[in-house]
C-alpha positions, 0 to 999 in steps of 0.5 A: 563679080566674086571680087565685088561680093568679097569686098562687100562682106569684108566691109561689113565685118570691119564696120562691125569691128570698128563699132564694137572694138576696144584697144585695137591691135592691128598686127593681130587682126591683119595677120588673122584676116589675111591668113584665113582667106575667109572672104572667098565665098566660092563659085557663085554669082552676085545674084545668088549670094544673098544678104543672109549668105553674106551674114552667115559667112561673117558669123562663121568667120567670127565663130572660128576666131572665137574658137582659137586657143587662149594662147593665140587669142588675147583676152581683150580680142576675145571680148571684141569678138563676142561684141562683134557677134552680138552686132552680127546676130542683131542684124542677121537676116537668115534662119537659126539653122544657118548659125546653129554652130555659133550656138553650139560653140558658145554653149561649150564656152559656158563650161570653159570661160572663168572670167566674169567679163567674158561670161557676161559678154557670152551671156549677152550674146545668148540673149541677143540670139534669143531676141532674134530667134524667138523659139530660143528665148525660153532657154536664153532667158534661163541662161541669163537668169542662171548667170545673173548678178545683183544690180545693187552689190558689186560681184554678188549673184542675183540669188532671186533670179538664179534660184527661180531659174533652178526651180523652173528647170527642176519643176518641169522646165527640163521636159520642155528643152530639146537636146540642143537647148539642154547643151548650154544649160548642162555646160553652165551647170557643170561650171556652176558645180565648182562654184564657191557659193554653196547654194549655186553649187548644190542647186546645180548638182541637184539639177544634174542628178 
């Protein structure tokens, strides 16, 4: 029945939530879930509502939560949503077209997010998308390289990876990217042209030109 399917989807979301949440805020989550009516799938039978449709519903709901204005979405909750989305993508059994909106929304946030921890979680989500959908691995790898930090020095960029990624794009890589794949790269560079680091700023500006 429709009610049974809704319960299955509800359970799958909360399973991911409990596994990946930190500093649980019950008032925020209970209010958000009850207001959204996200678990109402619509008129379909139990046979028609496949696993991939359930997973798409979960990703869509989590993506909409991620888009909430900062004033309505505490920073730690946004981190939790990004971690949940990583888990949902990892288990996703559908096609990329089913969650393309997630890719577009996350691309926008590459220009907006300013806090390091948020950007790290966001880039980790792109990496997870690339691992799941191999056709996007080349662009998600570029995103990871352009956002990388040193493993040896705290808060210092990994200049070797970043500069190698800029070179790859500027040499010929830009010709291999589709308009959809360019979206996160452009947003990332529009963010980077305001960076305090001169090499990052100048390379981003050159790539945009």
